[in-house]
C-alpha positions as CSV (number, residue, x, y, z in Angstrom):
1,M,7.7,-17.7,-18.4
2,K,4.9,-20.2,-18.8
3,R,2.8,-19.8,-22.0
4,I,-1.0,-20.3,-22.0
5,S,-3.4,-20.1,-24.9
6,I,-7.0,-19.8,-23.7
7,E,-8.2,-21.3,-27.0
8,K,-6.1,-24.4,-26.4
9,D,-5.7,-24.6,-22.7
10,G,-9.0,-23.1,-21.5
11,L,-9.9,-20.0,-19.5
12,A,-9.5,-21.8,-16.2
13,A,-5.8,-22.4,-16.9
14,A,-5.3,-18.7,-17.5
15,L,-7.2,-17.7,-14.4
16,D,-5.2,-20.1,-12.3
17,A,-1.9,-18.7,-13.7
18,V,-2.7,-15.2,-12.5
19,R,-3.9,-16.1,-9.0
20,R,-1.2,-15.9,-6.3
21,S,-1.1,-17.4,-2.9
22,L,0.2,-14.9,-0.4
23,P,3.5,-15.9,1.0
24,E,2.6,-14.6,4.4
25,D,0.2,-17.5,4.8
26,D,3.1,-19.9,5.1
27,D,2.8,-21.7,8.5
28,Q,6.4,-21.7,9.4
29,L,6.8,-18.0,8.4
30,V,3.9,-17.2,10.7
31,V,5.5,-19.1,13.6
32,T,8.8,-17.1,13.1
33,V,7.0,-13.8,12.9
34,R,5.0,-14.6,16.1
35,E,8.2,-15.2,17.9
36,I,9.7,-11.9,16.7
37,I,6.6,-10.1,17.8
38,R,6.8,-11.7,21.2
39,Q,10.4,-10.7,21.7
40,V,9.7,-7.1,20.8
41,R,6.7,-6.9,23.0
42,E,8.6,-8.3,26.0
43,R,12.1,-6.9,25.5
44,G,11.5,-3.7,23.5
45,D,14.7,-1.9,22.3
46,D,17.0,-4.8,23.4
47,A,15.1,-7.1,21.1
48,L,15.3,-4.6,18.2
49,L,19.0,-4.2,18.6
50,E,19.6,-7.9,18.7
51,L,17.4,-8.6,15.7
52,G,18.9,-5.7,13.8
53,R,22.4,-7.1,14.4
54,R,21.3,-10.5,13.3
55,F,19.4,-9.6,10.1
56,D,20.8,-6.2,9.0
57,A,24.0,-4.7,10.5
58,Q,26.2,-6.6,12.9
59,G,27.6,-3.4,14.3
60,L,24.3,-1.7,14.8
61,G,24.8,0.6,17.8
62,S,21.6,2.6,18.1
63,I,18.0,2.5,16.9
64,E,17.1,6.2,16.3
65,V,18.9,8.3,13.7
66,S,20.4,11.3,15.5
67,Q,19.9,14.8,14.1
68,G,23.6,15.0,13.3
69,E,23.5,11.8,11.3
70,W,20.3,12.9,9.6
71,D,21.9,16.3,8.7
72,A,25.0,14.6,7.4
73,G,23.1,12.1,5.3
74,C,21.0,14.8,3.7
75,A,24.2,16.8,2.9
76,E,25.5,13.7,1.0
77,V,22.7,13.7,-1.5
78,P,23.8,15.2,-4.9
79,M,22.0,18.3,-5.9
80,D,20.5,16.8,-9.0
81,V,19.0,13.9,-7.0
82,R,17.7,16.4,-4.4
83,N,16.0,18.3,-7.1
84,A,14.4,15.2,-8.6
85,L,13.1,14.1,-5.1
86,D,11.8,17.7,-4.5
87,R,9.9,17.6,-7.8
88,A,8.5,14.1,-7.1
89,H,7.4,15.3,-3.6
90,A,5.7,18.3,-5.2
91,S,3.8,16.0,-7.6
92,I,2.7,13.7,-4.8
93,V,1.4,16.6,-2.7
94,A,-0.4,18.1,-5.7
95,F,-2.1,14.9,-6.5
96,H,-3.3,14.3,-2.9
97,E,-4.3,17.9,-1.9
98,P,-7.7,17.6,-3.7
99,Q,-8.5,14.5,-1.7
100,R,-8.8,16.4,1.6
101,R,-12.3,16.6,2.9
102,S,-13.8,18.6,5.7
103,T,-16.3,18.0,8.5
104,W,-19.9,18.2,7.2
105,M,-23.2,18.8,8.9
106,T,-26.9,19.1,8.1
107,M,-29.5,20.9,10.2
108,A,-33.2,20.3,9.5
109,D,-36.5,19.6,11.4
110,G,-34.8,20.0,14.8
111,R,-32.0,17.6,14.0
112,V,-28.2,18.1,13.7
113,L,-26.4,15.3,11.9
114,G,-22.9,15.2,10.6
115,Q,-19.4,13.8,10.6
116,M,-16.2,15.1,12.0
117,L,-13.1,14.2,9.9
118,R,-9.8,14.2,11.9
119,P,-6.3,13.1,10.9
120,L,-4.7,10.3,12.9
121,D,-2.4,11.6,15.7
122,R,0.6,9.4,14.9
123,V,1.5,7.2,12.0
124,G,4.3,4.7,11.4
125,V,5.8,4.4,7.9
126,Y,7.6,1.3,6.9
127,V,10.1,1.5,4.1
128,P,11.9,-1.7,2.8
129,G,15.6,-2.0,2.4
130,G,18.1,-4.7,1.7
131,R,18.1,-5.3,-2.0
132,A,17.6,-1.7,-2.9
133,E,17.1,1.8,-1.6
134,Y,13.6,3.3,-1.6
135,P,13.4,7.1,-1.1
136,S,10.4,7.0,-3.4
137,S,8.5,4.8,-0.9
138,V,9.3,7.4,1.8
139,L,7.6,10.1,-0.2
140,M,4.7,7.9,-1.4
141,S,3.8,7.0,2.2
142,A,4.7,10.1,4.3
143,A,3.7,12.9,1.9
144,P,0.0,11.8,1.8
145,A,0.1,11.6,5.6
146,S,1.4,15.1,5.8
147,V,-1.3,16.3,3.4
148,A,-3.9,14.6,5.6
149,G,-2.7,16.6,8.6
150,V,-0.9,13.9,10.6
151,A,1.2,15.8,13.1
152,D,3.6,13.0,14.0
153,I,5.1,10.7,11.4
154,R,7.7,8.1,12.4
155,L,9.7,6.0,9.9
156,C,11.3,2.6,10.3
157,T,13.7,1.1,7.7
158,P,16.4,-1.5,8.0
159,A,20.0,-0.3,8.3
160,R,22.6,-1.1,5.7
161,R,25.4,-3.6,6.5
162,D,27.6,-0.7,7.9
163,G,24.8,0.4,10.2
164,T,23.9,3.5,8.2
165,L,20.8,4.5,6.2
166,P,20.8,5.6,2.6
167,P,21.2,9.4,2.4
168,T,18.4,9.6,-0.2
169,V,16.0,7.9,2.3
170,L,17.0,10.5,5.0
171,Y,16.6,13.4,2.6
172,A,13.1,12.1,1.5
173,A,12.1,11.7,5.1
174,R,13.0,15.3,5.8
175,I,11.2,16.9,2.9
176,A,8.1,14.7,3.5
177,G,7.7,15.8,7.1
178,V,8.9,12.7,9.0
179,R,9.6,13.5,12.7
180,A,11.9,10.6,13.5
181,V,13.7,7.8,11.7
182,Y,14.6,4.4,13.2
183,K,17.0,1.7,11.9
184,V,14.6,-1.1,12.3
185,G,13.4,-3.4,9.6
186,G,11.2,-6.5,9.0
187,A,8.5,-7.8,11.3
188,Q,10.2,-6.3,14.3
189,A,9.6,-2.8,12.9
190,V,5.9,-3.5,12.6
191,A,5.8,-4.9,16.2
192,A,7.7,-1.9,17.6
193,M,5.4,0.6,16.0
194,A,2.3,-1.4,17.1
195,Y,3.3,-1.9,20.7
196,G,5.8,0.9,21.3
197,T,9.2,0.6,23.0
198,M,11.3,2.9,25.1
199,T,12.6,4.6,21.8
200,I,9.8,4.1,19.3
201,P,6.3,5.3,20.4
202,H,3.1,3.4,19.7
203,V,1.5,4.6,16.5
204,D,-2.2,4.7,15.5
205,K,-1.5,3.1,12.1
206,V,1.3,1.4,10.2
207,V,1.6,2.0,6.4
208,G,4.0,1.0,3.7
209,P,5.1,-2.0,1.6
210,G,7.2,-4.9,2.8
211,N,8.3,-8.5,2.3
212,A,6.4,-11.6,3.4
213,Y,7.6,-11.1,7.0
214,V,6.3,-7.5,7.1
215,C,3.0,-8.6,5.7
216,A,2.6,-11.4,8.2
217,A,3.4,-9.0,11.1
218,K,0.8,-6.5,9.8
219,K,-1.8,-9.3,9.6
220,L,-1.0,-10.6,13.1
221,L,-1.0,-7.1,14.7
222,W,-4.1,-5.8,13.0
223,G,-6.2,-4.6,15.8
224,V,-3.3,-3.8,18.1
225,T,-3.1,-0.8,15.8
226,D,-4.5,-0.1,12.4
227,M,-2.8,-1.2,9.1
228,D,-3.1,0.1,5.6
229,M,-3.1,-3.1,3.6
230,L,-0.9,-6.2,2.9
231,A,1.4,-4.6,0.3
232,G,3.7,-7.4,-0.6
233,P,6.0,-8.2,-3.6
234,S,5.3,-6.2,-6.6
235,E,3.1,-7.3,-9.5
236,V,2.5,-6.1,-13.1
237,C,-0.1,-7.2,-15.6
238,V,0.2,-5.9,-19.1
239,V,-2.8,-6.1,-21.5
240,A,-1.6,-5.6,-25.0
241,D,-3.2,-5.7,-28.4
242,G,-1.6,-5.6,-31.8
243,S,-0.9,-1.9,-31.6
244,A,1.6,-2.4,-28.7
245,D,5.4,-2.2,-29.1
246,P,6.9,-5.4,-27.8
247,R,9.9,-3.4,-26.6
248,Y,7.7,-1.4,-24.3
249,V,5.8,-4.4,-23.1
250,A,9.0,-6.2,-22.1
251,A,10.4,-3.2,-20.5
252,D,7.4,-2.7,-18.3
253,L,7.2,-6.3,-17.3
254,L,10.9,-6.2,-16.3
255,S,10.6,-2.8,-14.5
256,Q,8.4,-4.4,-11.7
257,A,9.9,-7.9,-11.7
258,E,13.4,-6.5,-10.9
259,H,12.4,-5.7,-7.3
260,D,12.5,-9.2,-5.8
261,P,12.4,-12.9,-6.9
262,D,8.9,-13.1,-5.4
263,C,7.5,-10.4,-7.9
264,A,5.0,-11.4,-10.5
265,A,4.8,-10.3,-14.2
266,Y,1.9,-11.3,-16.6
267,L,1.4,-10.4,-20.2
268,I,-2.2,-10.9,-21.5
269,T,-2.4,-10.3,-25.2
270,I,-4.8,-11.1,-28.1
271,S,-2.0,-11.6,-30.5
272,E,0.2,-14.7,-30.9
273,A,2.8,-12.6,-32.7
274,M,2.9,-10.1,-29.8
275,A,3.4,-13.0,-27.4
276,D,6.4,-14.3,-29.4
277,A,7.9,-10.8,-29.9
278,A,7.5,-9.9,-26.2
279,A,9.1,-13.2,-25.1
280,S,12.1,-12.5,-27.4
281,E,12.4,-8.9,-26.1
282,L,12.3,-10.1,-22.5
283,D,15.4,-12.3,-23.1
284,R,17.2,-9.5,-25.0
285,Q,16.6,-6.8,-22.5
286,M,17.1,-9.0,-19.4
287,A,20.6,-10.0,-20.6
288,A,21.7,-6.3,-20.4
289,L,20.4,-5.6,-16.9
290,A,22.4,-5.8,-13.7
291,R,19.5,-7.5,-11.8
292,R,19.0,-10.2,-14.4
293,E,19.3,-13.0,-11.9
294,T,16.5,-11.6,-9.8
295,L,14.5,-11.0,-12.9
296,R,15.0,-14.5,-14.2
297,S,14.0,-16.0,-10.8
298,A,10.8,-13.8,-10.7
299,L,9.8,-14.6,-14.3
300,D,10.4,-18.3,-14.0
301,A,8.5,-18.6,-10.7
302,H,5.8,-16.0,-11.1
303,G,5.6,-15.1,-14.8
304,A,3.1,-16.0,-17.5
305,I,2.3,-15.0,-21.1
306,I,-1.4,-15.6,-21.8
307,V,-3.0,-15.4,-25.3
308,A,-6.7,-14.4,-25.1
309,R,-9.2,-14.6,-27.9
310,D,-10.3,-11.0,-27.7
311,L,-9.9,-7.9,-25.5
312,D,-13.0,-8.6,-23.4
313,E,-11.5,-12.0,-22.5
314,A,-8.1,-10.4,-21.8
315,L,-9.7,-7.9,-19.4
316,Q,-11.7,-10.7,-17.7
317,V,-8.4,-12.4,-16.9
318,A,-6.9,-9.1,-15.7
319,N,-9.8,-8.4,-13.4
320,A,-9.5,-11.9,-11.9
321,C,-5.8,-11.1,-11.4
322,A,-6.6,-7.8,-9.6
323,P,-3.0,-6.8,-10.0
324,E,-1.0,-4.1,-8.3
325,H,-0.1,-2.5,-11.6
326,L,-2.3,-2.9,-14.7
327,A,-0.8,-1.5,-18.0
328,L,-3.3,-1.0,-20.9
329,M,-1.1,-1.1,-24.0
330,V,-4.0,-1.0,-26.4
331,S,-5.2,1.2,-29.2
332,D,-8.1,2.7,-27.0
333,P,-6.8,2.6,-23.4
334,M,-9.6,4.9,-22.1
335,G,-12.2,2.6,-23.6
336,A,-10.5,-0.4,-22.0
337,L,-10.3,1.5,-18.6
338,S,-14.1,1.5,-18.4
339,M,-13.9,-2.4,-18.3
340,V,-11.4,-2.5,-15.4
341,R,-12.9,-3.4,-12.1
342,H,-9.9,-4.5,-10.0
343,A,-6.4,-3.0,-10.0
344,G,-4.2,-0.9,-7.7
345,A,-3.1,1.5,-10.4
346,V,-3.9,1.5,-14.1
347,I,-1.2,2.7,-16.5
348,L,-2.7,4.1,-19.7
349,G,-1.3,3.8,-23.2
350,H,2.0,3.1,-25.0
351,M,4.0,6.1,-23.8
352,T,3.4,5.7,-20.1
353,P,6.1,3.6,-18.5
354,Q,5.5,2.0,-15.1
355,T,8.4,4.2,-13.9
356,V,6.3,7.4,-13.9
357,G,3.8,5.8,-11.5
358,D,6.6,4.6,-9.2
359,Y,8.4,7.9,-8.9
360,M,6.8,11.1,-10.3
361,A,3.2,11.1,-11.5
362,G,1.7,11.8,-8.0
363,P,-0.5,8.8,-7.0
364,S,1.1,6.8,-4.2
365,H,2.9,3.6,-5.4
366,V,1.9,1.9,-2.1
367,L,-0.7,-0.4,-3.7
368,P,-2.7,-3.6,-2.9
369,T,-1.0,-6.8,-4.0
370,G,-1.9,-10.5,-4.2
371,G,-5.3,-9.9,-5.6
372,T,-6.4,-7.7,-2.8
373,A,-7.2,-4.8,-5.2
374,R,-10.6,-6.5,-5.2
375,F,-11.3,-4.8,-1.8
376,W,-8.4,-2.4,-0.9
377,S,-7.5,0.9,-2.4
378,P,-4.1,2.6,-3.0
379,L,-2.6,4.5,0.0
380,N,-4.3,8.0,-0.1
381,V,-5.4,10.8,2.1
382,D,-8.3,8.9,3.5
383,T,-5.8,6.2,4.7
384,F,-4.8,8.7,7.4
385,M,-8.2,10.1,8.4
386,K,-10.9,8.9,10.8
387,K,-14.5,9.9,11.0
388,T,-16.7,10.6,14.0
389,S,-20.5,10.9,13.7
390,F,-22.4,13.5,15.7
391,I,-26.2,13.6,16.4
392,G,-28.4,16.2,18.0
393,Y,-32.3,16.2,18.4
394,D,-34.4,19.0,19.9
395,A,-37.6,18.1,21.9
396,A,-39.9,18.4,18.9
397,A,-37.7,16.1,16.7
398,L,-37.5,13.6,19.5
399,G,-41.2,13.6,19.9
400,R,-41.8,12.9,16.3
401,A,-39.4,9.9,16.4
402,A,-40.4,8.6,19.9
403,D,-43.0,6.0,18.9
404,D,-40.7,4.3,16.3
405,L,-37.7,4.5,18.7
406,V,-39.7,2.7,21.5
407,R,-41.1,0.1,19.1
408,L,-37.6,-0.7,17.8
409,A,-36.1,-0.8,21.3
410,D,-38.9,-3.1,22.6
411,S,-38.6,-5.4,19.6
412,E,-35.0,-6.0,20.6
413,G,-35.8,-6.4,24.2
414,F,-34.0,-3.3,25.5
415,G,-36.2,-1.6,28.0
416,A,-33.6,1.0,29.0
417,H,-33.2,2.1,25.5
418,A,-37.0,2.7,25.3
419,A,-37.0,4.5,28.7
420,A,-34.2,6.9,27.6
421,V,-36.8,8.2,25.1
422,T,-40.0,8.0,27.2
423,E,-38.4,9.8,30.2
424,R,-37.6,12.8,28.0
425,V,-40.9,12.8,26.2
426,A,-42.9,12.5,29.4
427,S,-41.0,15.4,31.1
428,G,-41.1,17.6,28.0
429,A,-37.3,18.3,28.4
430,G,-35.2,19.1,25.4
431,G,-32.2,16.9,24.3
């Protein structure tokens, strides 16, 4: 990991180290994804099978998981893992239940104003595969959709080499209320859910994390259907003062970096001693982990240890980073929280590992990445809701507003707008 001292190298060097360019902006990648989208739009299921055999499973025979295959997969999940997934699902539901809001209305002075809140009709969930299995991502995406009231949840995830799906993924889909599961991954899954095929219906919104190809497809297809965010490779930023334990600091950096070589891990500390100790712990812990090659690639390419002069400066760099996960390993994490402006999820204190947020605490781990926490929120109940305004005026209310309405319509040159008011006022008819 690169090492930066703000005192010696300057604040600009630290800020530059934590700013990432999104991989989905690569020109050649976008060309490739455009071609995949074209094939899916024109050839539908045939393109999905061909691409699935090329990228995922050579012997892929079907797209949709049959009920028999789904049942058999769920039966393979050991009872202790089922119980853990059940408890995680319950925690996610409990966290999201209070987020539900109802239609609201006000009635005064002859006016009725309000908003109807309705869940989306059909949502597509994307769950990555390949390097790992992600039943947790099924729960973190589908459970909030179910809480929101989405009646039709469809899930796409790439098949394993043998053409099957992980049993844990199938079990998580069942308990989270997913209606159908498809063995489709990558950009082609986003295209299939956006346009629809003979097997996969068009959805109103696609949610869920994915690699650079998935993010590029979401970006290109935004507007064909809605998208949640560009949730790409994982990121963690740890802010640590002298009270932090370097073993915990290293463990949390590694816990997110092990997902993928494109993941990023940053330590911002106000202690040179902490920087040294954490660097040593990273080497020691990484040597014992099965995914050490992935970890080393991620830390070498996208890792940094930054020494700030004080906590305010450390948090200034963290806010500029706007990371997916921000861990506050400081003596007063609640005080530091008040200074956080941009982060997907904030992990508080020394005894809260990243792992609880990824699996069990309740908030969705589908979070904005690549600095987009400056303007996007974590996946939540509102992700799956839409709002419709409604307006009603009686004759008296319209009369009181008529002069202003006509003035504004005339100022914009819209005579028909003005006439829609004057016709009613002149006739004395109610709205």
